[in-house]
Rosetta silent file (secondary structure, phi, psi, omega in degrees, C-alpha in Angstrom):
SEQUENCE: MTRDITISYSPSADWWKGMLEDLWVTILEGGSNYWVDKIDYDKPEGMLFKDDLPSLKSGPHLAENFEVTIYHNGEYGDFDGEKREFTSEVAKVKTFDVIYDGVKLLSDDVKMTIMNDGDWDANDADHIFQLGVFGEVRYG
SCORE:     score description
SCORE:     0.000 S_00000001
   1 L     0.000  135.614  176.474   93.187   68.448  133.609 S_00000001
   2 L  -123.387  149.605  175.985   95.346   71.525  133.032 S_00000001
   3 L  -138.887  135.155 -179.882   97.514   73.461  135.413 S_00000001
   4 L   -87.013  146.773  172.469   99.246   76.738  134.721 S_00000001
   5 L  -124.149  127.977  178.230  102.883   77.432  135.465 S_00000001
   6 L  -105.616  130.716  179.727  104.032   81.033  135.646 S_00000001
   7 L  -121.534  132.304  176.600  107.653   81.827  134.911 S_00000001
   8 L  -105.766  132.887 -178.289  109.248   85.195  135.524 S_00000001
   9 L  -135.237  127.094  179.794  112.287   86.109  133.436 S_00000001
  10 L  -121.429   91.139 -178.603  114.331   89.299  133.720 S_00000001
  11 L   -64.843  152.914  178.727  116.906   89.465  130.935 S_00000001
  12 L   -72.896  165.382  177.032  120.072   91.502  131.425 S_00000001
  13 H   -60.604  -39.707  179.059  120.680   94.828  129.693 S_00000001
  14 H   -64.669  -38.532  177.746  123.248   93.122  127.433 S_00000001
  15 H   -61.132  -46.075 -179.442  120.704   90.456  126.463 S_00000001
  16 H   -62.876  -42.681 -179.436  118.174   93.150  125.516 S_00000001
  17 H   -61.629  -42.193  177.856  120.753   95.107  123.503 S_00000001
  18 H   -64.861  -43.634 -179.975  121.682   91.978  121.548 S_00000001
  19 H   -65.657  -43.970  178.558  118.058   91.034  120.967 S_00000001
  20 H   -57.886  -46.725 -179.416  117.123   94.576  119.909 S_00000001
  21 H   -62.236  -47.936 -179.724  119.971   94.683  117.416 S_00000001
  22 H   -60.387  -45.949 -178.001  119.167   91.237  115.985 S_00000001
  23 H   -68.154  -45.520 -179.269  115.440   91.954  115.661 S_00000001
  24 H   -63.961  -39.894  177.149  115.798   95.444  114.181 S_00000001
  25 H   -61.778  -43.604  179.034  118.368   94.238  111.634 S_00000001
  26 H   -63.622  -42.433  178.259  115.993   91.406  110.645 S_00000001
  27 H   -60.913  -46.556 -175.441  113.046   93.845  110.447 S_00000001
  28 H   -73.801  -29.771 -174.275  114.997   96.328  108.311 S_00000001
  29 H  -100.626   25.148  171.790  116.634   93.796  106.020 S_00000001
  30 H   140.052  -19.788 -176.971  113.539   91.963  104.890 S_00000001
  31 H   -65.789  -35.060 -174.542  111.312   90.932  107.761 S_00000001
  32 L  -126.348    8.371 -174.415  108.875   93.823  107.401 S_00000001
  33 L   -70.651   -7.859  177.484  109.700   95.465  104.092 S_00000001
  34 L   -81.151  -14.715  176.671  106.524   94.142  102.465 S_00000001
  35 L  -125.572  -19.965  178.398  104.374   96.467  104.595 S_00000001
  36 E   -89.034  122.517  178.250  106.767   99.150  105.883 S_00000001
  37 E   -83.124  -39.180 -176.263  107.270  101.924  103.351 S_00000001
  38 E  -165.502  147.849  171.060  109.812  103.908  105.346 S_00000001
  39 E  -122.889  127.300 -174.158  111.159  104.349  108.878 S_00000001
  40 E  -130.561  154.466  176.091  112.314  107.839  109.767 S_00000001
  41 L  -161.405  156.297  175.243  113.658  109.551  112.867 S_00000001
  42 L  -104.048  167.555  175.810  115.316  112.743  114.030 S_00000001
  43 L   -64.809  122.179  179.019  118.267  113.079  116.351 S_00000001
  44 L   -65.060  136.588  179.228  116.856  112.503  119.835 S_00000001
  45 L   -67.454  139.288  175.552  117.282  115.506  122.092 S_00000001
  46 L    78.844   -0.114  178.836  119.758  115.112  124.910 S_00000001
  47 L  -106.486  135.029  179.418  121.324  111.936  123.495 S_00000001
  48 L  -104.842  124.991  178.542  124.922  111.890  122.358 S_00000001
  49 L  -127.407  145.056 -176.819  125.883  109.547  119.548 S_00000001
  50 L   -53.038  -47.083 -175.085  129.271  109.136  117.904 S_00000001
  51 L  -102.036   28.725  177.257  128.024  109.788  114.386 S_00000001
  52 L    76.301  -44.621  178.319  125.454  112.455  115.310 S_00000001
  53 L  -112.411  146.280  175.043  122.460  110.178  114.590 S_00000001
  54 L   -71.143  161.963  179.703  121.615  106.914  116.319 S_00000001
  55 L  -109.028  136.777  174.998  121.644  103.710  114.319 S_00000001
  56 L   -77.809    3.373  178.589  118.672  101.386  113.916 S_00000001
  57 L  -120.119   20.787  179.460  121.214   98.549  113.721 S_00000001
  58 L  -122.810  115.175 -179.802  123.001   99.211  117.027 S_00000001
  59 H   -53.421  -48.401  178.327  121.726   97.513  120.177 S_00000001
  60 H   -60.248  -37.418  177.429  123.114  100.184  122.544 S_00000001
  61 H   -67.676  -46.423 -178.561  121.495  102.937  120.457 S_00000001
  62 H   -61.409  -34.291  179.635  118.157  101.091  120.226 S_00000001
  63 L   -66.637  -17.213  176.465  118.173  100.566  123.997 S_00000001
  64 L   -70.444  -11.862  172.586  118.088  104.376  124.372 S_00000001
  65 L    62.611   47.704  178.878  114.438  104.035  123.290 S_00000001
  66 L   -83.497  159.141 -175.205  114.305  106.918  120.817 S_00000001
  67 E   -83.469  138.835  173.953  111.194  107.636  118.759 S_00000001
  68 E  -127.229  154.909  176.338  110.826  106.526  115.142 S_00000001
  69 E  -110.398  125.877 -179.498  108.061  107.154  112.624 S_00000001
  70 E  -107.431  122.238  176.447  106.870  104.166  110.615 S_00000001
  71 E   -99.741  127.642 -176.499  105.143  104.838  107.309 S_00000001
  72 E  -146.829  163.769  177.647  103.034  101.912  106.144 S_00000001
  73 E    60.204   32.655  179.693  100.191  100.892  103.864 S_00000001
  74 E   -78.745  149.635  174.374  101.170  103.529  101.329 S_00000001
  75 E  -118.289  142.957 -177.429   99.814  103.575   97.830 S_00000001
  76 E  -115.026  147.365 -179.730  101.760  104.975   94.939 S_00000001
  77 E  -143.643  172.829  179.284  100.462  106.619   91.824 S_00000001
  78 E  -113.385  111.520 -178.642  101.510  108.420   88.686 S_00000001
  79 E  -115.153  111.529 -179.922  100.415  112.057   88.647 S_00000001
  80 L    51.351   42.389  177.410  101.299  114.002   85.464 S_00000001
  81 L    81.997   -4.151 -179.925  104.290  111.737   84.888 S_00000001
  82 E  -105.007  118.762  179.183  105.573  112.148   88.452 S_00000001
  83 E   -84.105  126.039  179.582  105.506  109.026   90.569 S_00000001
  84 E  -154.038  161.782  177.916  104.851  109.849   94.205 S_00000001
  85 E   -76.438  136.165  178.333  103.226  108.520   97.320 S_00000001
  86 E  -120.331  -11.184  171.103   99.678  109.732   97.779 S_00000001
  87 E  -146.742  147.024  175.515   98.545  107.919  100.917 S_00000001
  88 E  -164.440  138.923  173.061  100.351  106.462  103.867 S_00000001
  89 E   -89.977  154.610 -176.190   99.488  105.596  107.436 S_00000001
  90 E  -128.698  137.118  173.321  101.868  106.685  110.165 S_00000001
  91 E  -131.081  135.097  175.756  102.761  105.110  113.495 S_00000001
  92 E  -107.864  126.904 -179.698  105.142  106.600  116.049 S_00000001
  93 E  -139.289  165.766  174.511  106.903  104.139  118.335 S_00000001
  94 E  -103.840  144.792 -168.905  109.987  103.969  120.518 S_00000001
  95 H   -61.108  -35.716  178.170  112.771  101.600  119.511 S_00000001
  96 H   -86.496  -45.394 -176.387  112.854   99.540  122.717 S_00000001
  97 H   -58.245  -39.654 -176.506  109.182   99.779  123.686 S_00000001
  98 H   -64.034  -37.321  178.789  107.915   98.484  120.331 S_00000001
  99 H   -74.758  -44.623  179.187  109.968   95.280  120.666 S_00000001
 100 H   -59.454  -46.625 -179.917  109.193   94.835  124.374 S_00000001
 101 H   -64.133  -39.339  178.158  105.460   95.326  123.781 S_00000001
 102 H   -64.537  -42.834  178.653  105.521   92.919  120.837 S_00000001
 103 H   -62.485  -41.503 -179.741  107.294   90.207  122.839 S_00000001
 104 H   -59.172  -29.805 -176.853  104.778   90.576  125.681 S_00000001
 105 L   -88.829   -4.338  177.301  101.931   89.808  123.246 S_00000001
 106 L   -69.255  157.019  174.235  103.497   86.614  121.879 S_00000001
 107 L   -65.694  154.905 -176.330  102.098   83.271  122.935 S_00000001
 108 H   -59.084  -38.773 -178.632  103.892   81.739  125.917 S_00000001
 109 H   -67.035  -37.047  177.457  105.464   78.939  123.880 S_00000001
 110 H   -70.120  -40.684  176.155  106.959   81.389  121.375 S_00000001
 111 H   -56.603  -45.281 -179.172  108.217   83.611  124.217 S_00000001
 112 H   -61.066  -41.646  179.087  109.950   80.610  125.782 S_00000001
 113 H   -62.122  -45.995 -179.156  111.667   79.752  122.501 S_00000001
 114 H   -65.201  -45.970 -178.095  112.906   83.320  122.053 S_00000001
 115 H   -65.995  -36.922 -178.067  114.056   83.694  125.654 S_00000001
 116 H   -80.585  -45.411 -170.619  115.840   80.335  125.688 S_00000001
 117 H  -107.909  -20.399 -168.953  117.321   80.155  122.208 S_00000001
 118 L    61.754   29.857 -172.658  117.120   83.614  120.696 S_00000001
 119 L   -97.755  102.722  175.535  115.762   81.564  117.826 S_00000001
 120 L  -144.609  160.444  177.001  113.638   83.595  115.437 S_00000001
 121 L  -119.565 -173.030 -177.861  113.397   84.153  111.718 S_00000001
 122 H   -60.158  -38.295  178.929  112.191   87.078  109.590 S_00000001
 123 H   -64.103  -42.925  178.129  108.554   86.066  110.088 S_00000001
 124 H   -63.081  -45.432  179.647  108.964   85.992  113.888 S_00000001
 125 H   -60.665  -41.748  179.115  110.704   89.387  113.880 S_00000001
 126 H   -63.519  -43.235  179.161  107.932   90.818  111.712 S_00000001
 127 H   -64.268  -41.859  176.687  105.216   89.478  114.019 S_00000001
 128 H   -59.402  -45.075 -179.186  106.968   90.924  117.089 S_00000001
 129 H   -62.979  -48.338  179.152  107.240   94.272  115.282 S_00000001
 130 H   -62.511  -42.231  178.105  103.593   94.304  114.179 S_00000001
 131 H   -60.845  -40.167  178.159  102.397   93.292  117.649 S_00000001
 132 H   -68.737  -36.904 -178.382  104.433   96.153  119.110 S_00000001
 133 H   -77.770  -48.005 -170.554  103.214   98.708  116.564 S_00000001
 134 H  -109.591  -15.592 -173.173   99.543   97.700  116.262 S_00000001
 135 L    80.999    5.279  179.041   98.824   95.302  119.126 S_00000001
 136 L  -161.248  166.126  173.870   97.977   92.682  116.486 S_00000001
 137 L   -92.003  112.093 -178.131   99.355   91.150  113.303 S_00000001
 138 L   -96.404  -33.336 -174.361   97.750   93.110  110.440 S_00000001
 139 L  -113.937  137.610  173.901   99.915   92.125  107.509 S_00000001
 140 L    59.561    0.000    0.000  100.860   88.609  106.392 S_00000001
């Protein structure tokens, strides 16, 4: 016999900012670098940041939910002695939404671990990121 239990959890803004910063740093510093070729963004309109551009390693900046472009699945070649990218897929996501959407798609037991402990590794961060970008884990 099985019975479901539903738990509702509403983390604070500070919790989200800390989680966003931790996950994005993990994603950028090795969690997703085997499939992400580049992440690019422009200065978001109407947002004021101390150093002109927002940082992908700052929770308060990431919580502003600005758009980034993710280049992935690129192939590189040598054309007349010049090495350059010749194919790449592109995904546009927002910095907060991509993490929120990825967390929502995790299994309940993994969600509970993250919400309770903030306990994740590079693989977990990568899976959250892929789930947020693609709605599934495509790589690794």
